[in-house]
SEDREN-162998 format. One record per atom (N, C-alpha, C, O): atom name; x, y, z; residue in three letters. Coordinates in Angstrom, 1 decimal. Layout:
<nodes>
+------+--------+--------+--------+------+
! atom !     xx !     yy !     zz ! type !
+------+--------+--------+--------+------+
!   CA !      X !      Y !      Z !  ALA !
...
+------+--------+--------+--------+------+
</nodes>
This chain:
<nodes>
+------+--------+--------+--------+------+
! atom !     xx !     yy !     zz ! type !
+------+--------+--------+--------+------+
!    N !    0.8 !   -1.2 !    0.0 !  UNK !
!   CA !    0.0 !    0.0 !    0.0 !  UNK !
!    C !    0.9 !    1.3 !    0.0 !  UNK !
!    O !    0.3 !    2.4 !    0.0 !  UNK !
!    N !    2.2 !    1.1 !    0.0 !  UNK !
!   CA !    3.1 !    2.3 !    0.0 !  UNK !
!    C !    2.8 !    3.1 !   -1.3 !  UNK !
!    O !    3.0 !    4.4 !   -1.2 !  UNK !
!    N !    2.4 !    2.5 !   -2.4 !  UNK !
!   CA !    2.2 !    3.3 !   -3.6 !  UNK !
!    C !    0.8 !    3.8 !   -3.8 !  UNK !
!    O !    0.5 !    4.5 !   -4.8 !  UNK !
!    N !   -0.1 !    3.6 !   -2.8 !  UNK !
!   CA !   -1.5 !    4.0 !   -2.9 !  UNK !
!    C !   -1.8 !    5.0 !   -1.8 !  UNK !
!    O !   -1.1 !    5.2 !   -0.9 !  UNK !
!    N !   -2.9 !    5.7 !   -2.1 !  UNK !
!   CA !   -3.5 !    6.6 !   -1.1 !  UNK !
!    C !   -4.9 !    6.2 !   -0.9 !  UNK !
!    O !   -5.7 !    6.2 !   -1.9 !  UNK !
!    N !   -5.3 !    6.0 !    0.4 !  UNK !
!   CA !   -6.7 !    5.7 !    0.7 !  UNK !
!    C !   -7.3 !    7.0 !    1.3 !  UNK !
!    O !   -7.0 !    7.4 !    2.4 !  UNK !
!    N !   -8.2 !    7.6 !    0.5 !  UNK !
!   CA !   -8.8 !    8.9 !    0.9 !  UNK !
!    C !   -9.7 !    8.7 !    2.1 !  UNK !
!    O !  -10.2 !    7.5 !    2.4 !  UNK !
!    N !  -10.1 !    9.7 !    2.9 !  UNK !
!   CA !  -10.9 !    9.6 !    4.1 !  UNK !
!    C !  -12.3 !    9.0 !    3.8 !  UNK !
!    O !  -12.9 !    8.4 !    4.6 !  UNK !
!    N !  -12.8 !    9.2 !    2.5 !  UNK !
!   CA !  -14.1 !    8.6 !    2.2 !  UNK !
!    C !  -14.0 !    7.2 !    1.6 !  UNK !
!    O !  -15.0 !    6.6 !    1.2 !  UNK !
!    N !  -12.8 !    6.5 !    1.7 !  UNK !
!   CA !  -12.6 !    5.1 !    1.4 !  UNK !
!    C !  -12.3 !    4.8 !    0.0 !  UNK !
!    O !  -12.5 !    3.7 !   -0.4 !  UNK !
!    N !  -11.9 !    5.8 !   -0.8 !  UNK !
!   CA !  -11.6 !    5.6 !   -2.2 !  UNK !
!    C !  -10.1 !    5.4 !   -2.4 !  UNK !
!    O !   -9.3 !    6.1 !   -1.8 !  UNK !
!    N !   -9.7 !    4.4 !   -3.2 !  UNK !
!   CA !   -8.3 !    4.1 !   -3.4 !  UNK !
!    C !   -7.7 !    4.8 !   -4.6 !  UNK !
!    O !   -8.3 !    4.8 !   -5.7 !  UNK !
!    N !   -6.6 !    5.5 !   -4.4 !  UNK !
!   CA !   -5.9 !    6.3 !   -5.5 !  UNK !
!    C !   -4.5 !    5.9 !   -5.6 !  UNK !
!    O !   -3.9 !    5.3 !   -4.7 !  UNK !
!    N !   -3.9 !    6.2 !   -6.8 !  UNK !
!   CA !   -2.5 !    5.9 !   -7.0 !  UNK !
!    C !   -1.9 !    7.0 !   -7.8 !  UNK !
!    O !   -2.5 !    7.4 !   -8.8 !  UNK !
!    N !   -0.7 !    7.5 !   -7.4 !  UNK !
!   CA !    0.0 !    8.6 !   -8.3 !  UNK !
!    C !    0.5 !    8.0 !   -9.6 !  UNK !
!    O !    0.9 !    6.8 !   -9.7 !  UNK !
!    N !    0.4 !    8.8 !  -10.7 !  UNK !
!   CA !    0.8 !    8.4 !  -12.0 !  UNK !
!    C !    1.7 !    9.5 !  -12.5 !  UNK !
!    O !    1.3 !   10.6 !  -12.7 !  UNK !
!    N !    3.0 !    9.1 !  -12.7 !  UNK !
!   CA !    4.0 !   10.1 !  -13.1 !  UNK !
!    C !    4.4 !    9.9 !  -14.6 !  UNK !
!    O !    5.4 !   10.4 !  -15.1 !  UNK !
!    N !    3.5 !    9.3 !  -15.4 !  UNK !
!   CA !    3.7 !    9.2 !  -16.8 !  UNK !
!    C !    3.9 !   10.5 !  -17.5 !  UNK !
!    O !    3.0 !   11.4 !  -17.3 !  UNK !
!    N !    4.9 !   10.7 !  -18.3 !  UNK !
!   CA !    5.1 !   11.9 !  -19.0 !  UNK !
!    C !    5.7 !   13.1 !  -18.3 !  UNK !
!    O !    5.9 !   14.2 !  -18.8 !  UNK !
!    N !    6.1 !   12.8 !  -17.0 !  UNK !
!   CA !    6.7 !   13.9 !  -16.2 !  UNK !
!    C !    8.2 !   14.1 !  -16.6 !  UNK !
!    O !    8.7 !   15.2 !  -16.5 !  UNK !
!    N !    8.9 !   13.1 !  -17.0 !  UNK !
!   CA !   10.3 !   13.2 !  -17.5 !  UNK !
!    C !   10.5 !   12.5 !  -18.9 !  UNK !
!    O !    9.7 !   11.7 !  -19.3 !  UNK !
!    N !   11.5 !   13.0 !  -19.5 !  UNK !
!   CA !   11.8 !   12.4 !  -20.8 !  UNK !
!    C !   13.2 !   11.8 !  -20.7 !  UNK !
!    O !   14.1 !   12.4 !  -20.1 !  UNK !
!    N !   13.4 !   10.6 !  -21.2 !  UNK !
!   CA !   14.6 !    9.9 !  -21.1 !  UNK !
!    C !   15.5 !   10.3 !  -22.3 !  UNK !
!    O !   15.1 !   10.1 !  -23.5 !  UNK !
!    N !   16.7 !   10.8 !  -22.0 !  UNK !
!   CA !   17.6 !   11.3 !  -23.1 !  UNK !
!    C !   18.9 !   10.5 !  -23.0 !  UNK !
!    O !   19.5 !   10.5 !  -21.9 !  UNK !
!    N !   19.4 !    9.9 !  -24.1 !  UNK !
!   CA !   20.6 !    9.2 !  -24.1 !  UNK !
!    C !   21.7 !   10.1 !  -24.7 !  UNK !
!    O !   21.5 !   10.8 !  -25.7 !  UNK !
!    N !   22.9 !   10.1 !  -24.0 !  UNK !
!   CA !   24.0 !   11.0 !  -24.5 !  UNK !
!    C !   24.8 !   10.3 !  -25.6 !  UNK !
!    O !   25.2 !    9.1 !  -25.4 !  UNK !
!    N !   25.0 !   10.9 !  -26.7 !  UNK !
!   CA !   25.8 !   10.4 !  -27.8 !  UNK !
!    C !   27.3 !   10.7 !  -27.5 !  UNK !
!    O !   27.6 !   11.5 !  -26.5 !  UNK !
!    N !   28.2 !   10.1 !  -28.2 !  UNK !
!   CA !   29.6 !   10.3 !  -28.0 !  UNK !
!    C !   30.1 !   11.8 !  -28.1 !  UNK !
!    O !   31.1 !   12.1 !  -27.4 !  UNK !
!    N !   29.4 !   12.6 !  -28.8 !  UNK !
!   CA !   29.9 !   14.0 !  -29.0 !  UNK !
!    C !   29.2 !   14.9 !  -27.9 !  UNK !
!    O !   29.5 !   16.1 !  -27.9 !  UNK !
!    N !   28.4 !   14.4 !  -27.0 !  UNK !
!   CA !   27.8 !   15.2 !  -26.0 !  UNK !
!    C !   28.8 !   15.5 !  -24.9 !  UNK !
!    O !   29.6 !   14.6 !  -24.5 !  UNK !
!    N !   28.8 !   16.7 !  -24.2 !  UNK !
!   CA !   29.7 !   17.0 !  -23.2 !  UNK !
!    C !   29.6 !   16.1 !  -21.9 !  UNK !
!    O !   30.6 !   15.9 !  -21.2 !  UNK !
!    N !   28.4 !   15.5 !  -21.7 !  UNK !
!   CA !   28.2 !   14.7 !  -20.5 !  UNK !
!    C !   28.5 !   13.2 !  -20.8 !  UNK !
!    O !   28.4 !   12.4 !  -19.9 !  UNK !
!    N !   28.8 !   12.9 !  -22.0 !  UNK !
!   CA !   29.1 !   11.5 !  -22.4 !  UNK !
!    C !   30.4 !   11.0 !  -21.7 !  UNK !
!    O !   31.4 !   11.7 !  -21.7 !  UNK !
!    N !   30.3 !    9.9 !  -21.1 !  UNK !
!   CA !   31.5 !    9.3 !  -20.4 !  UNK !
!    C !   31.8 !    7.9 !  -21.0 !  UNK !
!    O !   31.0 !    7.0 !  -20.8 !  UNK !
!    N !   32.9 !    7.7 !  -21.7 !  UNK !
!   CA !   33.1 !    6.4 !  -22.3 !  UNK !
!    C !   33.4 !    5.3 !  -21.3 !  UNK !
!    O !   33.4 !    4.1 !  -21.6 !  UNK !
!    N !   33.8 !    5.7 !  -20.1 !  UNK !
!   CA !   34.1 !    4.7 !  -19.0 !  UNK !
!    C !   32.8 !    4.3 !  -18.3 !  UNK !
!    O !   32.8 !    3.3 !  -17.6 !  UNK !
!    N !   31.7 !    5.0 !  -18.5 !  UNK !
!   CA !   30.4 !    4.7 !  -17.8 !  UNK !
!    C !   29.3 !    4.5 !  -18.9 !  UNK !
!    O !   28.4 !    5.3 !  -19.0 !  UNK !
!    N !   29.4 !    3.4 !  -19.6 !  UNK !
!   CA !   28.5 !    3.2 !  -20.7 !  UNK !
!    C !   27.0 !    3.0 !  -20.2 !  UNK !
!    O !   26.1 !    3.3 !  -21.0 !  UNK !
!    N !   26.8 !    2.5 !  -19.0 !  UNK !
!   CA !   25.5 !    2.3 !  -18.5 !  UNK !
!    C !   24.9 !    3.5 !  -17.9 !  UNK !
!    O !   23.7 !    3.5 !  -17.4 !  UNK !
!    N !   25.6 !    4.6 !  -17.8 !  UNK !
!   CA !   25.0 !    5.8 !  -17.2 !  UNK !
!    C !   25.1 !    7.0 !  -18.1 !  UNK !
!    O !   25.1 !    8.2 !  -17.7 !  UNK !
!    N !   25.1 !    6.8 !  -19.4 !  UNK !
!   CA !   25.1 !    7.9 !  -20.4 !  UNK !
!    C !   23.7 !    8.3 !  -20.8 !  UNK !
!    O !   23.3 !    8.2 !  -22.0 !  UNK !
!    N !   22.9 !    8.6 !  -19.8 !  UNK !
!   CA !   21.5 !    9.1 !  -20.0 !  UNK !
!    C !   21.1 !   10.0 !  -18.9 !  UNK !
!    O !   21.8 !   10.1 !  -17.9 !  UNK !
!    N !   20.0 !   10.7 !  -19.1 !  UNK !
!   CA !   19.5 !   11.5 !  -18.0 !  UNK !
!    C !   18.0 !   11.6 !  -18.2 !  UNK !
!    O !   17.4 !   11.4 !  -19.3 !  UNK !
!    N !   17.3 !   12.0 !  -17.1 !  UNK !
!   CA !   15.9 !   12.2 !  -17.1 !  UNK !
!    C !   15.7 !   13.7 !  -17.1 !  UNK !
!    O !   16.1 !   14.4 !  -16.2 !  UNK !
!    N !   15.0 !   14.2 !  -18.1 !  UNK !
!   CA !   14.8 !   15.7 !  -18.3 !  UNK !
!    C !   13.4 !   16.0 !  -18.0 !  UNK !
!    O !   12.5 !   15.4 !  -18.6 !  UNK !
!    N !   13.1 !   16.9 !  -17.0 !  UNK !
!   CA !   11.7 !   17.2 !  -16.7 !  UNK !
!    C !   11.0 !   17.8 !  -18.0 !  UNK !
!    O !   11.6 !   18.6 !  -18.7 !  UNK !
!    N !    9.8 !   17.4 !  -18.2 !  UNK !
!   CA !    9.0 !   17.9 !  -19.3 !  UNK !
!    C !    8.1 !   19.1 !  -19.0 !  UNK !
!    O !    7.6 !   19.7 !  -19.9 !  UNK !
!    N !    8.0 !   19.4 !  -17.7 !  UNK !
!   CA !    7.1 !   20.5 !  -17.3 !  UNK !
!    C !    5.7 !   20.0 !  -17.0 !  UNK !
!    O !    4.9 !   20.8 !  -16.4 !  UNK !
!    N !    5.4 !   18.7 !  -17.3 !  UNK !
!   CA !    4.1 !   18.2 !  -16.9 !  UNK !
!    C !    4.1 !   17.7 !  -15.4 !  UNK !
!    O !    5.2 !   17.3 !  -14.9 !  UNK !
!    N !    3.0 !   17.8 !  -14.8 !  UNK !
!   CA !    2.9 !   17.3 !  -13.4 !  UNK !
!    C !    2.3 !   15.9 !  -13.4 !  UNK !
!    O !    1.6 !   15.5 !  -14.4 !  UNK !
!    N !    2.5 !   15.2 !  -12.4 !  UNK !
!   CA !    1.9 !   13.9 !  -12.2 !  UNK !
!    C !    0.4 !   14.0 !  -11.9 !  UNK !
!    O !   -0.1 !   15.1 !  -11.6 !  UNK !
!    N !   -0.3 !   12.9 !  -12.0 !  UNK !
!   CA !   -1.7 !   12.9 !  -11.7 !  UNK !
!    C !   -2.0 !   11.8 !  -10.7 !  UNK !
!    O !   -1.2 !   10.9 !  -10.5 !  UNK !
!    N !   -3.1 !   11.9 !  -10.0 !  UNK !
!   CA !   -3.6 !   10.9 !   -9.1 !  UNK !
!    C !   -4.8 !   10.2 !   -9.8 !  UNK !
!    O !   -5.7 !   10.9 !  -10.1 !  UNK !
!    N !   -4.7 !    8.9 !   -9.9 !  UNK !
!   CA !   -5.7 !    8.2 !  -10.6 !  UNK !
!    C !   -6.4 !    7.2 !   -9.7 !  UNK !
!    O !   -5.8 !    6.6 !   -8.9 !  UNK !
!    N !   -7.8 !    7.2 !   -9.8 !  UNK !
!   CA !   -8.5 !    6.2 !   -9.0 !  UNK !
!    C !   -8.2 !    4.8 !   -9.5 !  UNK !
!    O !   -8.1 !    4.6 !  -10.7 !  UNK !
!    N !   -8.1 !    3.9 !   -8.5 !  UNK !
!   CA !   -7.8 !    2.5 !   -8.8 !  UNK !
!    C !   -9.1 !    1.7 !   -8.6 !  UNK !
!    O !   -9.8 !    1.8 !   -7.6 !  UNK !
!    N !   -9.5 !    1.0 !   -9.6 !  UNK !
!   CA !  -10.7 !    0.2 !   -9.6 !  UNK !
!    C !  -10.4 !   -1.3 !   -9.2 !  UNK !
!    O !  -10.5 !   -2.2 !  -10.1 !  UNK !
!    N !   -9.9 !   -1.5 !   -8.0 !  UNK !
!   CA !   -9.4 !   -2.8 !   -7.6 !  UNK !
!    C !  -10.5 !   -3.5 !   -6.8 !  UNK !
!    O !  -11.1 !   -2.8 !   -5.9 !  UNK !
!    N !  -10.8 !   -4.7 !   -7.0 !  UNK !
!   CA !  -11.7 !   -5.5 !   -6.2 !  UNK !
!    C !  -10.8 !   -6.7 !   -5.7 !  UNK !
!    O !  -10.5 !   -7.7 !   -6.4 !  UNK !
!    N !  -10.5 !   -6.6 !   -4.4 !  UNK !
!   CA !   -9.6 !   -7.6 !   -3.8 !  UNK !
!    C !   -9.5 !   -7.4 !   -2.3 !  UNK !
!    O !   -9.9 !   -6.4 !   -1.7 !  UNK !
!    N !   -9.0 !   -8.5 !   -1.6 !  UNK !
!   CA !   -8.7 !   -8.3 !   -0.2 !  UNK !
!    C !   -7.2 !   -8.0 !   -0.1 !  UNK !
!    O !   -6.4 !   -8.6 !   -0.8 !  UNK !
!    N !   -6.8 !   -7.1 !    0.8 !  UNK !
!   CA !   -5.5 !   -6.7 !    1.0 !  UNK !
!    C !   -5.2 !   -6.8 !    2.5 !  UNK !
!    O !   -6.0 !   -6.4 !    3.3 !  UNK !
!    N !   -4.0 !   -7.3 !    2.8 !  UNK !
!   CA !   -3.5 !   -7.2 !    4.2 !  UNK !
!    C !   -2.5 !   -6.1 !    4.3 !  UNK !
!    O !   -1.5 !   -6.0 !    3.5 !  UNK !
!    N !   -2.6 !   -5.3 !    5.3 !  UNK !
!   CA !   -1.7 !   -4.2 !    5.6 !  UNK !
!    C !   -1.1 !   -4.3 !    7.0 !  UNK !
!    O !   -1.8 !   -4.8 !    7.9 !  UNK !
!    N !    0.1 !   -3.8 !    7.2 !  UNK !
!   CA !    0.7 !   -3.8 !    8.5 !  UNK !
!    C !    1.7 !   -2.7 !    8.5 !  UNK !
!    O !    2.1 !   -2.2 !    7.5 !  UNK !
!    N !    2.2 !   -2.3 !    9.7 !  UNK !
!   CA !    3.1 !   -1.2 !    9.8 !  UNK !
!    C !    4.5 !   -1.6 !    9.2 !  UNK !
!    O !    4.8 !   -2.7 !    9.3 !  UNK !
!    N !    5.2 !   -0.6 !    8.7 !  UNK !
!   CA !    6.5 !   -0.9 !    8.1 !  UNK !
!    C !    7.6 !   -1.3 !    9.1 !  UNK !
!    O !    8.5 !   -2.0 !    8.8 !  UNK !
!    N !    7.4 !   -0.8 !   10.3 !  UNK !
!   CA !    8.4 !   -1.2 !   11.4 !  UNK !
!    C !    7.6 !   -1.7 !   12.6 !  UNK !
!    O !    6.5 !   -1.3 !   12.8 !  UNK !
!    N !    8.2 !   -2.6 !   13.3 !  UNK !
!   CA !    7.5 !   -3.2 !   14.5 !  UNK !
!    C !    8.6 !   -3.7 !   15.4 !  UNK !
!    O !    9.5 !   -4.4 !   15.0 !  UNK !
!    N !    8.6 !   -3.3 !   16.7 !  UNK !
!   CA !    9.6 !   -3.7 !   17.6 !  UNK !
!    C !    9.2 !   -4.9 !   18.5 !  UNK !
!    O !   10.0 !   -5.4 !   19.3 !  UNK !
!    N !    7.9 !   -5.4 !   18.3 !  UNK !
!   CA !    7.5 !   -6.5 !   19.1 !  UNK !
!    C !    7.7 !   -7.9 !   18.4 !  UNK !
!    O !    8.5 !   -7.9 !   17.4 !  UNK !
!    N !    7.1 !   -8.9 !   18.9 !  UNK !
!   CA !    7.3 !  -10.2 !   18.3 !  UNK !
!    C !    6.5 !  -10.3 !   17.0 !  UNK !
!    O !    5.6 !   -9.6 !   16.8 !  UNK !
!    N !    7.0 !  -11.1 !   16.1 !  UNK !
!   CA !    6.4 !  -11.2 !   14.7 !  UNK !
!    C !    5.0 !  -11.7 !   14.8 !  UNK !
!    O !    4.2 !  -11.2 !   14.0 !  UNK !
!    N !    4.6 !  -12.5 !   15.7 !  UNK !
!   CA !    3.2 !  -13.0 !   15.8 !  UNK !
!    C !    2.3 !  -12.0 !   16.4 !  UNK !
!    O !    1.1 !  -12.2 !   16.4 !  UNK !
!    N !    2.8 !  -10.9 !   17.0 !  UNK !
!   CA !    2.0 !   -9.8 !   17.5 !  UNK !
!    C !    1.9 !   -8.6 !   16.5 !  UNK !
!    O !    1.3 !   -7.6 !   16.8 !  UNK !
!    N !    2.5 !   -8.8 !   15.3 !  UNK !
!   CA !    2.6 !   -7.7 !   14.3 !  UNK !
!    C !    1.1 !   -7.3 !   14.0 !  UNK !
!    O !    0.4 !   -8.1 !   13.5 !  UNK !
!    N !    0.7 !   -6.0 !   14.2 !  UNK !
!   CA !   -0.6 !   -5.6 !   13.9 !  UNK !
!    C !   -0.9 !   -5.8 !   12.4 !  UNK !
!    O !   -0.1 !   -5.3 !   11.5 !  UNK !
!    N !   -2.0 !   -6.4 !   12.0 !  UNK !
!   CA !   -2.3 !   -6.7 !   10.6 !  UNK !
!    C !   -3.8 !   -6.4 !   10.4 !  UNK !
!    O !   -4.7 !   -6.9 !   11.2 !  UNK !
!    N !   -4.1 !   -5.7 !    9.4 !  UNK !
!   CA !   -5.5 !   -5.4 !    9.0 !  UNK !
!    C !   -5.8 !   -6.1 !    7.7 !  UNK !
!    O !   -5.0 !   -6.1 !    6.8 !  UNK !
!    N !   -7.0 !   -6.5 !    7.5 !  UNK !
!   CA !   -7.5 !   -7.0 !    6.3 !  UNK !
!    C !   -8.5 !   -6.0 !    5.7 !  UNK !
!    O !   -9.5 !   -5.6 !    6.4 !  UNK !
!    N !   -8.2 !   -5.5 !    4.5 !  UNK !
!   CA !   -9.1 !   -4.5 !    3.8 !  UNK !
!    C !   -9.8 !   -5.2 !    2.7 !  UNK !
!    O !   -9.2 !   -6.0 !    1.9 !  UNK !
!    N !  -11.1 !   -4.9 !    2.5 !  UNK !
!   CA !  -11.8 !   -5.5 !    1.4 !  UNK !
!    C !  -12.2 !   -4.3 !    0.5 !  UNK !
!    O !  -12.9 !   -3.4 !    0.9 !  UNK !
!    N !  -11.7 !   -4.3 !   -0.8 !  UNK !
!   CA !  -12.0 !   -3.3 !   -1.8 !  UNK !
!    C !  -12.9 !   -3.9 !   -2.8 !  UNK !
!    O !  -12.7 !   -5.0 !   -3.3 !  UNK !
!    N !  -13.9 !   -3.1 !   -3.2 !  UNK !
!   CA !  -14.8 !   -3.5 !   -4.3 !  UNK !
!    C !  -14.8 !   -2.3 !   -5.3 !  UNK !
!    O !  -15.3 !   -1.2 !   -4.9 !  UNK !
!    N !  -14.3 !   -2.5 !   -6.5 !  UNK !
!   CA !  -14.2 !   -1.4 !   -7.5 !  UNK !
!    C !  -13.5 !   -0.2 !   -6.9 !  UNK !
!    O !  -13.9 !    1.0 !   -7.2 !  UNK !
!    N !  -12.4 !   -0.4 !   -6.1 !  UNK !
!   CA !  -11.6 !    0.7 !   -5.6 !  UNK !
!    C !  -12.2 !    1.4 !   -4.4 !  UNK !
!    O !  -11.7 !    2.5 !   -4.0 !  UNK !
!    N !  -13.3 !    0.9 !   -3.8 !  UNK !
!   CA !  -13.9 !    1.5 !   -2.6 !  UNK !
!    C !  -13.8 !    0.5 !   -1.4 !  UNK !
!    O !  -14.1 !   -0.6 !   -1.6 !  UNK !
!    N !  -13.3 !    1.0 !   -0.3 !  UNK !
!   CA !  -13.2 !    0.2 !    0.9 !  UNK !
!    C !  -14.6 !   -0.1 !    1.4 !  UNK !
!    O !  -15.3 !    0.7 !    1.8 !  UNK !
!    N !  -14.9 !   -1.4 !    1.4 !  UNK !
!   CA !  -16.2 !   -1.9 !    1.8 !  UNK !
!    C !  -16.2 !   -2.5 !    3.2 !  UNK !
!    O !  -17.2 !   -2.4 !    4.0 !  UNK !
!    N !  -15.0 !   -3.0 !    3.7 !  UNK !
!   CA !  -15.0 !   -3.6 !    5.0 !  UNK !
!    C !  -13.5 !   -3.7 !    5.4 !  UNK !
!    O !  -12.6 !   -3.7 !    4.6 !  UNK !
!    N !  -13.3 !   -3.8 !    6.7 !  UNK !
!   CA !  -11.9 !   -4.0 !    7.2 !  UNK !
!    C !  -12.0 !   -4.8 !    8.5 !  UNK !
!    O !  -13.1 !   -4.8 !    9.2 !  UNK !
!    N !  -11.0 !   -5.5 !    8.8 !  UNK !
!   CA !  -10.9 !   -6.4 !   10.0 !  UNK !
!    C !   -9.5 !   -6.4 !   10.6 !  UNK !
!    O !   -8.5 !   -6.5 !    9.9 !  UNK !
!    N !   -9.5 !   -6.2 !   11.9 !  UNK !
!   CA !   -8.2 !   -6.3 !   12.7 !  UNK !
!    C !   -7.9 !   -7.8 !   12.9 !  UNK !
!    O !   -8.5 !   -8.4 !   13.8 !  UNK !
!    N !   -7.1 !   -8.4 !   12.0 !  UNK !
!   CA !   -6.8 !   -9.8 !   12.0 !  UNK !
!    C !   -6.2 !  -10.3 !   13.3 !  UNK !
!    O !   -6.5 !  -11.4 !   13.8 !  UNK !
!    N !   -5.2 !   -9.5 !   13.7 !  UNK !
!   CA !   -4.4 !  -10.0 !   14.9 !  UNK !
!    C !   -5.1 !   -9.7 !   16.2 !  UNK !
!    O !   -4.6 !  -10.2 !   17.3 !  UNK !
!    N !   -6.1 !   -8.9 !   16.2 !  UNK !
!   CA !   -6.8 !   -8.6 !   17.5 !  UNK !
!    C !   -6.0 !   -7.6 !   18.3 !  UNK !
!    O !   -6.1 !   -7.5 !   19.5 !  UNK !
!    N !   -5.1 !   -6.9 !   17.6 !  UNK !
!   CA !   -4.1 !   -5.9 !   18.3 !  UNK !
!    C !   -4.9 !   -4.8 !   19.0 !  UNK !
!    O !   -4.6 !   -4.5 !   20.1 !  UNK !
!    N !   -6.0 !   -4.3 !   18.4 !  UNK !
!   CA !   -6.7 !   -3.2 !   19.0 !  UNK !
!    C !   -7.4 !   -3.7 !   20.3 !  UNK !
!    O !   -7.4 !   -3.0 !   21.3 !  UNK !
!    N !   -8.0 !   -4.9 !   20.2 !  UNK !
!   CA !   -8.6 !   -5.4 !   21.4 !  UNK !
!    C !   -7.6 !   -5.8 !   22.5 !  UNK !
!    O !   -7.8 !   -5.5 !   23.7 !  UNK !
!    N !   -6.5 !   -6.4 !   22.1 !  UNK !
!   CA !   -5.5 !   -6.8 !   23.0 !  UNK !
!    C !   -4.9 !   -5.6 !   23.8 !  UNK !
!    O !   -4.7 !   -5.7 !   25.0 !  UNK !
!    N !   -4.7 !   -4.4 !   23.2 !  UNK !
!   CA !   -4.2 !   -3.3 !   23.8 !  UNK !
!    C !   -5.2 !   -2.2 !   24.1 !  UNK !
!    O !   -4.9 !   -1.1 !   24.4 !  UNK !
!    N !   -6.5 !   -2.6 !   23.9 !  UNK !
!   CA !   -7.6 !   -1.7 !   24.3 !  UNK !
!    C !   -7.5 !   -0.3 !   23.5 !  UNK !
!    O !   -7.6 !    0.7 !   24.1 !  UNK !
!    N !   -7.3 !   -0.4 !   22.2 !  UNK !
!   CA !   -7.2 !    0.8 !   21.4 !  UNK !
!    C !   -8.6 !    1.1 !   20.7 !  UNK !
!    O !   -9.3 !    0.1 !   20.3 !  UNK !
!    N !   -8.9 !    2.3 !   20.5 !  UNK !
!   CA !  -10.1 !    2.7 !   19.7 !  UNK !
!    C !   -9.7 !    3.2 !   18.3 !  UNK !
!    O !   -8.6 !    3.7 !   18.1 !  UNK !
!    N !  -10.6 !    3.0 !   17.4 !  UNK !
!   CA !  -10.4 !    3.6 !   16.1 !  UNK !
!    C !  -10.9 !    5.0 !   16.1 !  UNK !
!    O !  -12.0 !    5.3 !   16.5 !  UNK !
!    N !  -10.1 !    5.9 !   15.6 !  UNK !
!   CA !  -10.4 !    7.3 !   15.6 !  UNK !
!    C !  -11.0 !    7.7 !   14.2 !  UNK !
!    O !  -11.4 !    8.8 !   14.0 !  UNK !
+------+--------+--------+--------+------+
</nodes>
């Protein structure tokens, strides 16, 4: 889910950076061309276009968890999210973490 954004109203979005940069390869006569670095004779040039955020029409179950956790692996907080056509329809605390630590959903 690092690449996605879930809006407060439960709609799933994803950034799209298509067309933001142009890939340019340097020829031998270019001042930035380096004959010793054949795999790095290119650059990404900004096109002036901005990225867009596009709605994702995914229908699937997804499990999410925090990127870091200092506890035991079997206590790792995990949620199951159910998406239908890109809209969050249901979620469940699989590990019981909220109940175990008496936490409320805000």
